[in-house]
N, C-alpha and C positions, 0 to 999 in steps of 0.2 A: 504494499499500500503506501504508495506515492503523497505528496502533500505540494499544490500548486498553492499561486498565490500572485495574484495580479495588481497594479496600484495604475491609476488616468487621471492626472492632471491637478496634482502636488507640488510642493517643492520638494527637493531629495526627495524622489521616489525612492530611491536604493536603501536610504535609512529605516522607512515606512514596510519596504519590504522585509529586509533583515529581521526586524519586529515581528512581521509576519510570519517569517518560519520558524520562527522560538516559537511561535504558537501551535505550528503541524510537525516540528522536532519527532515527536512522537509516532509520524506515520513514516518516518525514514531515517539511518541515521549512518548509510553508508555516504551519503555524498550530500552536497548544496552547493547552489549557483544564482545569481543573479545576472537576468541582463536588464539593462536602462537604455531609454533611448531621448535625445534630447530635440529629436527633429528632426535631424540630420542624420546622424550615427548613430549605431547600437553596440553600445559595450557592456563585455561580458567577463564576469570572473565565477570561478566554481572550485571546486578543491575538493576532496573525501573525508571524510569525518562529519562531526557536528558542525552547526552554525557557527557555533562562537569562538570552532578551531578553523574554521573557514576563511572568515573574513577579520581585516585589521582594520582600524579608523580609516588607513589611504587608502586601502580597497573599497571601502565604500566612499569614499571621496572622488575615488576616479570614475565611480559609476556613475556619471552626471545625467540628468534629464528628468521631466515632472512624469516620465511614465514606465513601466518596467515590468517584468512576472521573475517571479523565484520560483525554487522546484527544491525538495528534498527527496532523496532515493531512497527505498527500498526497494531490490531490483526482483522481478519476475522473471526479467526474461535480459539474458547480457551478462557480461562479465563485472566482476568487482576492481575497476580501473578507470582512472581520470575520462577516459575518452568517452565510456558511457554516463559520467555523470550530466545532468542537465540542470538549465535550458541546454539544450541543442543551437548554435546558430551559424547559419550558410549563407550565401551571396550567390545571388542566382542572376540571371542575363541581363544584361545592363544598372550592377551594381546593386540590385535590390537587396537588402537585406531582411531574411524571415527567421525569426527563433520561435522557438517551442517547447513548451513544460506539458507532460502527459504523464497521466496516473490512471493507468489498467495495462489492459495487456491485449495484442492483436493476435486474434488466433491463427491468421492466414496470414501473416507477415512472410514466413518463410517462403511462401509460392509468387508472393508479390515481389519480393526480393529480387529473386532469380528471375524473373520477366525483367525487371528493373535492369540487371547487372545486361541480359543478354542484351537490352537494349541500348547498352555504353555506360549507364551510371556505374559510379566509382565510390563505395561506401566506406568510413571513416569508422564505423562503431557498427557493435551487433546487434543494436537495440530496434526493436521493431519503431518507433518512435521516430528513427531516419527515416523510413521508408515514406511514411505519411511526407516530409520533406521533400524526397526524390519525387515522388507525385507530382506535389504543388510546380516545383522546380521545374519540370517537365512540361506542364502544362501549357497549350498553344494562346491562350489569350492573356490580356493583362491587367484583369481583373480577377484580384484576390481570391475574393466571395466565390465567384463561377470558379475559379482554379478548382480552390477548396473543398467545394460541394462536387465535382466531379474527381474531386481525390479520394476523398472519405466513402465516395458511394459503395466500391470495394471492399471496404474495412469490415470484418468478423471479430465482434468481440465486443470488451470492457471498454470506453476510454474519456474520460474528459480530459479535453486540451486548451491548452490559452497558447496564443498566436501573439507576437510580438511584432508591427511593423514601426517604420519612422512614423506613420502618420495615424497609426489604429493601433487597438487592442481588440484581441474575436478572443470568444468562449464559445464551447460548444461541448455537449455532453451527446453520446451515443443514441440510437431510436429507442434502445431498452431502460437507461437511465443508470446502469449497474454502479457508476460512482458516481458521488457526489457533488455539486459543487454550486455553489452560493453569489447573491449580487447583494454588497454593501454600498452606503453611501454616507457619505461627511461633507456637506454644505454640496457642493457641484465637483466634488473628489468622489470615483467610479470605484470601488476596488471589487476582486471577483478572489474565492477563497474554497478549499476544499472544503473547510470546515468555518461554522460561523464564530467559535472562539477564536479563530485569529482575525477577526473583527474586532472586538472587543480590544485587544491589544493596540489599535491605533485609534480607536474613537471612533470607527463607522457604525455605524445602522445596519441590520440584515436588513434586506426590504423584501429576495424573493430567491428561490431557486433558478437557476438555468434549466428548462424543462428539456426533458429525454427530447432528442431530433432537433433541438433548437440553435441557434449560431446567434450571437450576442453582440453585437459590432459596437465598439467606445471609440468615436473620435470626437473632434472639433464642433459635431454636432451636436454629441452626447450620445443617448445611448439609443439603440435602433434594434429591433429583431426579427428574422424569419426562421420559418420552422421548414427543414431541408425533409422530412418526413413526419407523418404522424403517428402517436402510437395506436393501435387499433385497442378495444375494451376485450377485457378476456372472453368474456361470454361472445364476442363477433370474430373467435380467431379464423382464418384460413390459413389455407396452404398456398394461395396465391404469391406472386412476386410483387413488389410495391416500387414504383415507380419514384426516380427524382429527377424529374427532366426525361433525358434520353440515359439516363445510369436505371440501373435494377439492382434492388436489394433482394436476394433470392430466398426469403426465409421469412415465418409470419413475426407480426409486429405488438409486443407487449411491454407493461410497463415491468423492470425487472430489477428492483435496488434491492444492492446485498443486505442482505439480514445480519450478517456479519460484522454490519459498522456499528448497528445498536449492538451487538454481544458485545464485542470485545474493542473493533478499530477505532472508533471514535470516540473523544472526550467528555466525559460528562456532561461538562459546560456547555457544548455545543446543541444546537439543531440540524438534525441530520436526515433529509429528505422532508423538510419541514415538518419533523418532531423532535421533540426533548430527548437526549438519548439518556439523561437520568431518568426521567418518568419511566420509561420503554426498560431501562434496566434494572429498574424497583420492582417492576411489575413481572419480569422474567422470575425476579427472588420470590413474590408471592405467589407466582402459579406454581412455581418449582415448589413450593412449602406443600401448598395446596394437594398438589400430586405424592408427593414423597415425604410426607411425616416421618419421624422417627423419634424415639423416646432419647433423649440426652441432656445433659447440662448445660451445655453451651453452643454456638454458633460462635466460627470464626471463618475468615477469608483468605482468599488466595489474591495479599495485594499486589495494584489494585483494580486488577483484571474482574475481579469477584468480590468485591468488596461491597457496591451499593447490591447487587443480586442480595448477599448475603443479609445486605439489612433488612430488605423485601423478605427473605425468609424467616429469619428470626420473627418478625414483626407478625409474620402469618399465623409464625405458628407457638406464640408466646415466648420464647426460651430468648435467655441473652444473648447479646451480641459482645466477644469478645476481640480485642487487640490478641489474637493470639503467636501470630506470625508479626515482625517487624521487617520492612523493606527497607534496604541500603539503596536510598534517594541518589546518589551517582552511579548507581548502573543501569545501562538502559532495556529497553524491553528484550527479553530472550529469546521471543516468540516470533521478532522479524530480524534478529540477525542474520542474514543469510548462510552461515555455515553451522553446521550441526555440533561441532566439535566449540563453538564460540557461544553457543544454546547451554550446554551442557557445562561449561564453566562458568555462564553468566549467574547460574541456577544455585552454583556453591558459594556463591559469595552474595547474594541479591537476596536472601531471605535468612530469618533466623527465630526460631520458637522461642517464645516467654514460658521458659519452663516454670514458675509457680503459677500459673493461671493455668499449663495444660497438664502437668504432674495427678496421676490420679483420676483423670477426669474423662466423661465420654464426649466426644467432640463431635460436633457436626459442620467440615469442610467443603464451602460453596468456591467452587471455580467459575470462571463462564464456560469453558470446554476441553477437551482431551482432544489432541491431533495424532501426536505421534507417541503419547505414554510416558514419556522417559523422562519429562519434566514435572510430575503429576510425583511418579514413582519417587522419584530425588526429595519432592517437595514432603509427601507421608512417612518417607524414612525420615527426614527431620525429627518430626510432629511424635514420631513410634522413638523415637531415642531419647527425647524429652520428656517419656512417661506417661502418653496417655492411656487411657486402660480403653477405647474403645474407642475407634476411627472410621465415621459414616459420611461419604465424599459424597457430595450432591452437585449435580453438573444443568446449568442453566441454560440450556441448548439443546438440541438433540444429537446424537454419534452422530460424529463426522466419519463419512464411510465413502464419501467419492470426492474424488482431486476437482478444485475450481479452475477454472480456463480464463477465469476473469480480473485476477490480480491477484490471489492470494495465494503463500506461498506453499501449497500442497500438489507438485506435479502431478504425483503417482499414487494409486491403491493401493500400493505395497509398504507406503511413509505411514499409513494411515492404520491405526489398532482397533478401531471399531470394523476397519472394511474386512480383516480376515480373524478378531477374535471375538468369542462370545461375551455377551457380559460377564457373567462370572470367568471368565479367564483373562480378561478384561481386571475387573475386580482383584484377582489374586496375583495379578502380576503388578498392577500398581502395589497392593500390601494393605485393603483398608477391608473392615468389618462387613462392610455391606455397601453398595455403590447405584446410585439410579441417575438418573436423567431427565432433563424437560421433553413431554413430548412432543412431536411437531405442533399438532392440533393447538397445545398450549402456549407455545412458543409465539404463533402465529396470533392467538387472540391479546398478545403484548401490545399489539401495532394497532394503527386508525385502522387502514386496509389492505387487510393480507395479501388479497391477491395480486395487490402491486409490488410483493419481495421475491425476488428469488429465493430459493430452499438448494439448488441443485447438490450442496455440499453435506446436507443430509438424504437428501429423496432421491437424488440422482435423476430429477427433473431436469435437464440442463434445454433451458429458452432458444439456445443456439450453439452448434458444434463446427 
């Protein structure tokens, strides 16, 4: 899950983008970058690691201009190297510069890249985002929006995109709306962000989401938008193709918001898909408590991903909630570290049990999900060594049985413990006295419009393949 942030019409745009990227740091810790425009030239700075380690005061000072876009990266495609860091910046014919920041994953990027290479394109990265830029650069007209529509018409997958040119900023979401993207304002200035919490850090007010299939154009005239494709109501799904001018999307279109944003990825102080993450997460915990009660002395959470759900579970079951695990705030999120060895090392120093709270007690542990199971096993081992009498693990989402192809780091089924082990085998592997998940129906009941969400990682019902 990457984070993207855009600013239009402010003095020293790069300083605000820097702050906005801080608010989105949880979405990617591999690399960060900013492109700024002064109306004549686009300037880029990017680097590996966290936002604070990537930019100096001088770096920000060199990124002059009143508009810009920024990116924090967590890789689902491509290598972990500086060439893959975003935004990507290219120069097209006649010197026109275009920058892109991308959150999501393009399923057919390999086929599109092969076609472009046969036509003479030379790629500097293996990122699927560069495929989009090459398609735009090879378009035959000089109108960027027309070129953009023709270029994205063949893309299959989940994508929220931000483009920066010297005279405009453009934001769009794929027709299914897999990835979040929101619009904010501060006076006459316009902001675009993956999550609304980034607006709070720069004093902007959330206005609305960029809709699935919508292109938002921001220039000196203000904000305008067009829909390059309209999602169909799910009850009217067909198998016909959808046309965008002369271009064809050969699959049915339906809203397919990523439910994992509410379960894990987004900050709890954000609105995602126009719905408060905190409220949804707490409701997930309450529903989990209603479905899967157990007799115990207290509820604790795996911080911070399970904390709000644990509060909801404790309220629903009338059990006390205690801080049984303390988190080291100076280590990042282990799930989004791209290397397995980094996740393993991170768990060892990330959490520590509070022995005088846990020892001799029957504990209900709440977490948001189990993906590979290795992290859960380590955490439960810590709690067991701290002297817990019983450990009952409750998960505020269904079993993750299927890989996600739209931007989550679960590329193969063999990595997913629930795809190959039964509930009892998972329980024994992790080392708990009991294990229960929230049901699919229970999870969907916690959001306002259940039919608008993608549940492929739980159900195997893929909107597109």
